[in-house]
C-alpha positions as CSV (number, residue, x, y, z in Angstrom):
1,M,-14.7,19.1,90.7
2,P,-12.5,16.6,92.1
3,R,-9.6,15.3,89.7
4,V,-10.8,11.8,90.8
5,L,-14.3,12.4,89.5
6,R,-13.5,13.3,86.4
7,V,-13.6,10.9,83.5
8,S,-10.1,11.4,81.5
9,P,-10.0,9.4,78.4
10,K,-5.9,10.2,78.4
11,I,-3.9,6.9,77.6
12,Y,-1.2,6.6,79.8
13,P,1.7,4.3,78.6
14,D,3.0,3.2,82.0
15,G,0.2,3.4,84.7
16,L,-2.6,5.6,86.2
17,P,-1.4,8.5,88.8
18,A,-2.3,8.5,92.1
19,P,-5.0,8.6,93.5
20,R,-6.6,7.5,90.2
21,S,-4.6,3.8,90.4
22,F,-5.7,3.6,94.2
23,F,-9.3,3.8,93.2
24,A,-9.3,1.7,89.8
25,A,-7.2,-1.1,91.9
26,A,-10.0,-1.2,94.5
27,A,-13.0,-1.5,91.6
28,V,-10.4,-4.5,89.9
29,L,-10.1,-6.2,93.5
30,L,-13.7,-5.9,94.7
31,T,-14.9,-7.5,91.3
32,I,-12.5,-10.3,92.1
33,M,-13.8,-10.6,95.4
34,M,-17.5,-10.9,94.2
35,A,-16.9,-13.4,91.5
36,V,-14.8,-15.4,93.7
37,L,-17.1,-15.7,96.5
38,D,-19.7,-16.3,94.1
39,G,-18.2,-19.2,92.8
40,T,-17.4,-20.4,96.6
41,I,-20.7,-20.0,98.3
42,M,-22.5,-21.9,96.0
43,N,-21.1,-25.2,97.2
44,V,-22.4,-24.7,100.9
45,A,-25.9,-23.5,99.5
46,L,-26.7,-26.3,96.8
47,P,-28.6,-28.5,99.4
48,I,-30.8,-26.0,100.3
49,I,-31.8,-24.8,96.9
50,A,-32.4,-28.8,96.2
51,Q,-34.4,-28.8,99.1
52,D,-36.3,-25.6,98.2
53,Q,-36.8,-26.4,94.4
54,G,-37.6,-29.8,95.1
55,V,-34.9,-31.0,92.5
56,S,-32.6,-33.6,92.7
57,P,-28.9,-32.9,94.0
58,A,-27.8,-33.7,90.3
59,H,-30.3,-31.2,89.1
60,A,-29.3,-28.9,91.3
61,I,-25.2,-29.0,90.6
62,W,-26.0,-27.5,87.2
63,V,-26.5,-24.2,89.0
64,V,-22.5,-24.4,89.9
65,T,-21.7,-26.2,86.4
66,A,-23.6,-24.0,83.8
67,Y,-21.4,-20.9,86.1
68,Q,-18.3,-22.5,85.4
69,L,-18.9,-23.6,81.7
70,A,-19.9,-20.1,80.8
71,I,-16.4,-18.8,81.9
72,V,-14.1,-21.1,80.5
73,V,-16.1,-20.8,77.2
74,A,-16.1,-17.0,77.2
75,L,-12.7,-16.2,78.6
76,L,-10.4,-15.7,75.2
77,P,-13.4,-14.2,73.1
78,L,-13.7,-12.0,75.7
79,S,-10.3,-11.0,76.0
80,A,-10.5,-10.7,72.4
81,L,-12.9,-8.2,72.4
82,G,-11.2,-6.3,74.9
83,E,-8.0,-5.9,72.8
84,A,-10.7,-4.8,69.9
85,I,-12.9,-2.4,71.9
86,G,-10.8,-1.5,74.9
87,F,-10.3,-3.1,77.9
88,R,-12.8,-0.4,79.9
89,K,-15.8,-1.2,78.3
90,V,-15.6,-4.8,78.6
91,Y,-14.6,-4.7,82.6
92,L,-17.9,-2.1,83.1
93,S,-20.1,-4.3,80.6
94,G,-19.3,-7.2,83.2
95,I,-19.7,-5.6,86.5
96,V,-23.4,-4.6,84.7
97,I,-23.7,-8.3,83.7
98,F,-23.1,-9.7,86.5
99,G,-25.2,-7.0,89.1
100,V,-28.3,-7.7,86.4
101,A,-27.7,-11.6,86.9
102,S,-27.3,-11.7,90.1
103,A,-30.8,-10.0,90.4
104,L,-32.1,-12.5,88.7
105,C,-30.7,-15.3,90.3
106,A,-32.6,-13.8,93.2
107,V,-35.7,-13.7,91.9
108,A,-35.6,-17.3,90.0
109,P,-38.8,-18.8,90.1
110,N,-37.6,-22.5,89.3
111,I,-34.5,-24.3,89.1
112,E,-34.3,-23.6,85.4
113,F,-34.7,-19.9,85.5
114,L,-31.9,-19.9,88.3
115,T,-29.8,-22.0,85.8
116,A,-30.0,-19.6,82.9
117,A,-29.5,-16.8,85.4
118,R,-26.4,-18.3,86.5
119,V,-24.9,-18.6,82.8
120,L,-25.7,-15.0,82.3
121,Q,-23.7,-14.5,85.5
122,G,-21.1,-16.4,84.6
123,L,-20.8,-14.3,81.2
124,G,-20.2,-11.2,83.6
125,G,-17.8,-13.1,85.4
126,A,-15.8,-14.2,82.1
127,A,-15.9,-10.3,81.2
128,L,-13.8,-9.8,84.8
129,M,-11.7,-12.5,85.1
130,S,-10.4,-12.6,81.5
131,I,-8.9,-9.3,81.4
132,N,-8.3,-8.3,85.1
133,G,-4.1,-9.1,84.7
134,A,-4.7,-6.6,81.8
135,V,-6.5,-4.2,83.4
136,M,-3.8,-4.1,86.3
137,R,-1.2,-3.8,83.6
138,H,-2.6,-0.5,82.5
139,I,-3.0,0.5,86.0
140,F,0.4,0.2,87.6
141,P,3.5,1.2,86.1
142,Q,5.4,-2.3,85.6
143,A,7.9,-2.0,88.3
144,K,4.7,-2.0,90.9
145,L,3.0,-4.9,88.6
146,G,4.1,-7.9,90.8
147,R,2.7,-6.6,94.0
148,A,-0.7,-5.6,91.9
149,I,-0.6,-9.5,91.0
150,G,-0.3,-10.4,94.6
151,W,-2.9,-8.2,95.9
152,I,-5.1,-10.0,93.1
153,A,-4.1,-13.4,94.4
154,M,-4.6,-12.5,97.9
155,T,-8.1,-11.2,97.2
156,V,-8.9,-14.8,95.5
157,S,-7.4,-16.5,98.4
158,V,-9.0,-14.5,101.1
159,S,-12.5,-15.0,99.5
160,A,-12.0,-18.7,98.8
161,A,-11.4,-19.1,102.0
162,G,-14.1,-16.7,103.8
163,G,-16.7,-18.0,101.1
164,P,-18.3,-21.0,102.9
165,T,-18.1,-19.3,106.2
166,I,-20.0,-16.0,104.5
167,A,-22.4,-18.4,103.4
168,S,-23.0,-20.3,106.3
169,A,-23.6,-17.1,107.9
170,I,-26.2,-15.5,105.4
171,L,-27.9,-18.9,105.7
172,A,-28.2,-19.1,109.3
173,V,-30.5,-15.4,109.1
174,S,-31.9,-15.6,105.8
175,S,-32.8,-17.3,102.3
176,W,-30.4,-18.5,100.0
177,H,-31.7,-15.8,97.6
178,W,-29.5,-13.0,99.7
179,L,-26.5,-14.8,98.3
180,F,-27.0,-13.0,95.3
181,L,-29.0,-10.0,96.4
182,I,-25.5,-8.8,98.3
183,N,-24.0,-9.0,94.9
184,V,-26.2,-5.8,93.6
185,P,-25.0,-2.9,96.0
186,I,-21.2,-4.3,95.4
187,S,-22.0,-4.1,91.8
188,V,-23.4,-0.8,91.9
189,L,-20.4,0.5,93.9
190,A,-17.5,-1.1,91.8
191,V,-19.6,0.3,88.5
192,I,-19.6,3.5,90.0
193,V,-16.0,3.9,91.2
194,G,-14.5,2.2,87.9
195,Y,-16.1,4.4,85.6
196,F,-14.0,7.5,86.9
197,A,-11.3,5.3,87.9
198,L,-10.7,2.5,85.2
199,P,-8.0,3.1,82.6
200,F,-8.2,4.0,78.9
201,N,-6.4,1.8,76.5
202,A,-5.9,2.3,72.5
203,P,-8.3,-0.4,71.2
204,T,-7.2,-2.5,67.8
205,R,-10.5,-2.1,66.2
206,T,-10.0,-5.5,65.0
207,R,-13.5,-7.5,64.1
208,F,-14.9,-9.9,66.0
209,D,-14.3,-13.6,65.1
210,F,-17.7,-15.2,65.6
211,I,-16.5,-18.5,64.2
212,S,-13.8,-18.4,66.0
213,A,-15.4,-17.9,69.1
214,F,-17.7,-20.6,68.4
215,L,-15.2,-23.1,67.6
216,N,-13.4,-21.9,70.8
217,V,-16.7,-22.8,72.7
218,L,-16.6,-26.0,71.4
219,T,-12.7,-26.6,72.0
220,F,-12.7,-25.7,75.8
221,G,-16.8,-26.6,76.4
222,G,-16.3,-30.0,75.3
223,L,-13.2,-30.5,77.4
224,I,-14.2,-29.6,80.4
225,A,-17.2,-31.0,80.2
226,A,-15.5,-34.3,79.7
227,L,-13.0,-33.6,82.4
228,G,-15.8,-33.4,84.6
229,N,-17.5,-36.3,83.7
230,V,-14.2,-38.9,84.0
231,G,-14.3,-40.9,87.2
232,T,-17.8,-40.4,87.5
233,E,-20.4,-42.9,86.6
234,S,-21.5,-40.8,83.6
235,N,-21.7,-42.6,80.1
236,P,-18.3,-43.8,78.5
237,V,-19.8,-43.1,75.3
238,L,-21.2,-39.4,76.3
239,I,-17.4,-38.7,77.5
240,A,-15.3,-40.0,74.4
241,S,-17.9,-37.9,71.9
242,Q,-17.2,-34.6,74.2
243,F,-13.5,-35.4,74.1
244,G,-14.0,-36.1,70.3
245,V,-16.0,-32.8,70.0
246,A,-13.1,-31.0,71.5
247,I,-10.4,-32.4,69.5
248,V,-11.9,-31.9,66.4
249,A,-13.0,-28.0,67.6
250,G,-9.6,-27.2,68.6
251,I,-7.9,-28.5,65.3
252,A,-10.1,-26.5,63.2
253,L,-9.5,-23.7,66.0
254,V,-5.9,-23.9,65.9
255,R,-5.8,-24.0,61.9
256,R,-7.9,-20.6,62.0
257,Q,-5.8,-18.8,64.3
258,L,-3.0,-19.4,62.1
259,S,-4.1,-17.2,59.7
260,K,-4.8,-14.5,61.9
261,D,-2.5,-11.6,62.5
262,R,-4.2,-11.0,66.6
263,P,-5.8,-14.5,67.2
264,M,-8.7,-15.0,69.7
265,L,-6.5,-18.0,70.9
266,P,-3.1,-16.2,70.9
267,L,-0.8,-18.5,69.3
268,D,1.6,-15.7,68.6
269,L,2.2,-15.1,72.2
270,L,2.8,-19.3,72.8
271,K,5.8,-18.8,70.2
272,L,7.4,-16.8,73.2
273,P,9.4,-19.2,75.4
274,I,8.8,-17.1,78.5
275,F,5.1,-16.8,78.2
276,S,4.6,-20.1,77.1
277,C,6.5,-21.8,79.8
278,S,4.5,-19.4,82.6
279,I,1.7,-21.2,81.2
280,G,2.7,-24.6,81.1
281,S,4.4,-24.3,84.9
282,S,0.8,-22.3,85.6
283,I,-1.2,-25.5,84.4
284,F,0.6,-28.3,86.3
285,G,0.6,-26.1,89.4
286,F,-3.2,-25.8,89.3
287,C,-3.3,-29.3,88.7
288,G,-1.4,-30.5,91.5
289,Q,-3.3,-27.4,93.9
290,M,-6.7,-29.2,92.6
291,I,-6.0,-32.7,93.5
292,A,-5.5,-31.8,96.7
293,F,-8.2,-29.5,97.0
294,V,-10.9,-32.0,95.9
295,T,-9.3,-35.2,97.7
296,L,-8.1,-33.7,101.1
297,P,-11.9,-32.5,102.4
298,F,-13.3,-36.6,101.7
299,Y,-9.8,-37.8,103.7
300,F,-10.6,-35.3,106.8
301,H,-14.9,-36.2,106.4
302,D,-14.7,-39.9,105.0
303,V,-11.7,-41.3,106.4
304,L,-10.5,-39.3,109.9
305,G,-14.0,-38.9,110.8
306,Y,-13.7,-35.1,111.1
307,S,-17.2,-33.1,111.2
308,A,-18.1,-30.9,107.8
309,T,-17.0,-27.6,110.3
310,T,-13.7,-28.8,111.7
311,T,-12.8,-30.0,107.7
312,G,-13.5,-26.4,106.9
313,L,-10.9,-25.2,109.6
314,L,-8.6,-27.4,108.8
315,M,-8.6,-26.3,104.9
316,T,-8.4,-22.7,105.9
317,P,-4.7,-22.5,106.6
318,W,-3.8,-23.2,103.1
319,P,-5.5,-20.2,101.3
320,L,-4.7,-17.8,104.5
321,A,-0.7,-18.7,103.9
322,T,-1.5,-18.3,100.0
323,A,-2.8,-14.5,100.8
324,I,0.4,-13.9,103.2
325,A,2.8,-15.1,100.3
326,A,1.4,-13.7,97.5
327,P,2.0,-10.0,98.2
328,V,5.2,-10.7,99.7
329,A,6.0,-12.9,96.6
330,G,4.9,-9.8,94.3
331,R,7.1,-7.2,95.9
332,L,9.7,-9.4,95.8
333,A,9.2,-10.0,91.9
334,D,9.4,-6.3,91.5
335,K,12.4,-5.5,92.9
336,Y,14.6,-9.1,92.0
337,S,13.9,-11.6,89.3
338,P,10.8,-13.1,89.7
339,I,12.4,-16.4,87.8
340,R,13.9,-17.8,90.9
341,L,10.5,-17.1,92.9
342,T,8.7,-19.9,90.5
343,G,10.7,-22.4,91.1
344,L,11.7,-22.0,95.0
345,G,7.7,-21.6,95.1
346,M,6.8,-24.9,93.4
347,A,9.4,-26.6,95.3
348,V,7.9,-25.7,99.0
349,F,4.3,-26.4,97.4
350,A,5.5,-30.1,96.3
351,I,7.3,-30.4,100.0
352,G,4.0,-29.6,101.6
353,L,2.1,-31.4,99.6
354,Y,4.2,-34.7,100.0
355,G,4.4,-33.8,103.6
356,A,1.0,-34.4,104.4
357,T,1.7,-38.2,103.7
358,F,3.4,-38.0,106.3
359,V,0.2,-36.9,108.9
360,P,-0.6,-39.8,110.9
361,A,-3.8,-42.1,110.3
362,E,-5.3,-41.4,113.5
363,G,-4.9,-37.7,112.5
364,S,-2.8,-34.6,113.7
365,Y,-4.1,-31.3,113.7
366,I,-0.9,-29.5,114.1
367,G,0.3,-31.9,111.1
368,I,-2.2,-31.1,108.8
369,I,-2.4,-27.4,109.6
370,A,1.4,-27.5,108.9
371,A,1.7,-29.3,105.5
372,L,-1.3,-26.9,104.0
373,A,0.5,-24.1,105.6
374,V,3.4,-25.1,103.7
375,C,1.6,-25.8,100.1
376,G,0.0,-22.1,100.8
377,I,2.8,-20.6,101.0
378,G,4.6,-22.2,98.5
379,F,1.8,-21.6,95.9
380,G,1.9,-17.9,97.4
381,L,5.2,-17.9,96.2
382,F,4.9,-19.0,92.7
383,Q,1.6,-17.4,91.9
384,A,2.4,-13.8,91.7
385,P,5.9,-14.1,90.0
386,N,4.5,-16.6,87.9
387,N,1.9,-14.5,86.6
388,R,4.2,-11.4,86.4
389,L,6.7,-12.9,84.2
390,L,3.4,-14.2,81.9
391,L,2.1,-10.7,81.5
392,T,5.0,-8.4,81.1
393,S,6.9,-11.3,78.5
394,A,3.5,-10.4,76.1
395,P,3.6,-6.8,74.5
396,R,1.7,-4.2,76.0
397,D,-0.9,-4.4,73.2
398,R,-1.6,-7.9,73.9
399,S,-2.1,-8.1,77.3
400,G,-5.8,-9.0,76.6
401,G,-5.0,-11.8,75.0
402,A,-1.9,-12.8,78.0
403,S,-4.6,-12.7,80.9
404,G,-7.4,-14.5,78.7
405,L,-4.8,-17.0,78.3
406,L,-3.5,-17.1,82.0
407,S,-7.4,-17.5,83.2
408,T,-7.7,-20.6,80.9
409,A,-5.0,-22.1,81.7
410,R,-6.0,-22.2,85.4
411,L,-9.1,-23.6,85.2
412,T,-7.8,-26.5,82.5
413,G,-5.4,-27.1,85.2
414,Q,-7.9,-27.4,87.9
415,S,-10.2,-29.5,85.5
416,I,-7.5,-32.1,84.8
417,G,-6.6,-32.2,88.4
418,A,-10.0,-32.7,89.4
419,A,-10.4,-35.5,86.8
420,L,-7.4,-37.5,88.0
421,A,-8.6,-36.9,91.6
422,A,-11.9,-38.6,90.9
423,I,-9.8,-41.4,89.0
424,M,-7.8,-41.9,92.0
425,I,-10.4,-42.0,94.5
426,G,-13.3,-44.1,92.2
427,T,-10.7,-46.7,91.0
428,G,-8.7,-47.2,94.4
429,S,-9.2,-50.2,96.4
430,G,-9.5,-47.8,99.5
431,F,-8.8,-43.9,99.9
432,E,-5.2,-44.0,99.4
433,L,-3.8,-40.4,100.3
434,D,-0.1,-41.3,100.0
435,T,-0.6,-42.2,95.8
436,I,-2.8,-39.5,95.7
437,M,-0.7,-36.6,97.2
438,I,2.2,-38.0,95.7
439,V,0.5,-37.3,91.8
440,A,-0.2,-34.1,93.3
441,S,3.6,-33.4,94.2
442,G,4.3,-35.0,91.2
443,A,2.7,-32.3,89.2
444,A,4.1,-29.5,91.3
445,I,7.6,-30.7,90.3
446,I,6.7,-30.9,87.0
447,S,6.0,-27.1,87.2
448,A,9.0,-26.6,89.1
449,L,11.4,-27.8,86.6
450,I,9.6,-25.9,83.8
451,C,10.4,-23.1,86.1
452,E,14.3,-24.3,86.6
453,G,14.4,-24.9,82.8
454,R,13.2,-21.6,81.9
455,R,16.0,-19.9,84.2
456,H,18.5,-21.7,82.7
457,A,17.6,-21.0,79.4
458,L,17.5,-17.4,80.5
459,R,20.7,-17.6,82.2
460,S,22.4,-19.5,79.6
461,G,21.3,-16.9,76.8
462,L,19.2,-20.1,74.9
463,I,16.3,-17.6,75.2
464,A,15.8,-13.6,75.2
465,S,14.9,-11.7,78.7
466,P,12.0,-9.8,77.8
467,A,12.0,-6.1,79.3
468,G,10.8,-6.4,83.2
469,V,12.3,-9.4,83.3
């Protein structure tokens, strides 16, 4: 029997041998592509689903919201579970859950069943997204971890860019049910490849803390729900209540975690300066990204009068540029100091965001494409090196908590950015693109300052450099 078809429980201290590492990485990237595509194609399909099910657009939006909330509240509990019982078990279970939930979505008889199935699908997606960085850390040696993280960023960017096009192509020849059915064969393939190739790690056997998991749901679920309602016509009392629940539950969660050796909310890792700076820069960076992602399509369509197709094409240079820059930045982060790349990337990103304010009111394809391509290059230069810093600054046996908090920081930053965008669009006298993009570039500048502060602290010896940095 070929070696690759044998399930070896051997734990490798610094990456899997070839060709097993290739197949393991392929399984991870395949599932990331599936999860990201599923999040982006729904935006295109929502009007058709609402019409088919005979429900209002607001009702149909819950198909997306339920999926996102399920992911947010499950990231940290599932990353802790991965450390306790092994990343391999959680990852393979996540693929199975995602595939089964996709089949249930495809046969949903009504919108309520579809929404419930999307919650289940979100839990499967959370199992994949919470620990993909930790799994990659066990697949590749530390000397090649940067390029592995760059591949993840490239896969996410390409999938995000291709999602609307793929959805449109499927809907042109078939019903919306096939948007979910295509996940089933991909899940089967990923499970088969992953079963033979994914690495084993030494589980901690720590008892799962159900109370902390519940508090985590209230904290992050309440926070994301409140941020999602900010800037809309939602009841202010409801928004205040959601923030209140998140704050009270968050305080209780932190107090409970302080007494834990391996906290679900990894406060122990936040004590590491490199790690906490990486989290902070990630939150501000993704905040700036989402402000632009939310507002630019409205500006192109509603202000400049471009069609939906043209608007989609104009947004494409950003993720494509990120897909090109991220793997390059990952390789550079393996050979040189990733510290320099993070600050440089965020500075370039801020320039691209501010550059969008110079696009003339009547529109300029060349100017828009150039500005958004600069944004994509800058973000690609930042993301892979920053994620490498974050993962390698944590102990290897805490890579699950590090990976989970990395995904939580990304979603938190994006939610804050979306809320700020909604406030600025909803409260301004008109669509003031200059003001909006200045705020976005300001978030990127803060991220760059955090990165440069981290570099200065390392150079001056104020903080110690972890291995591999």
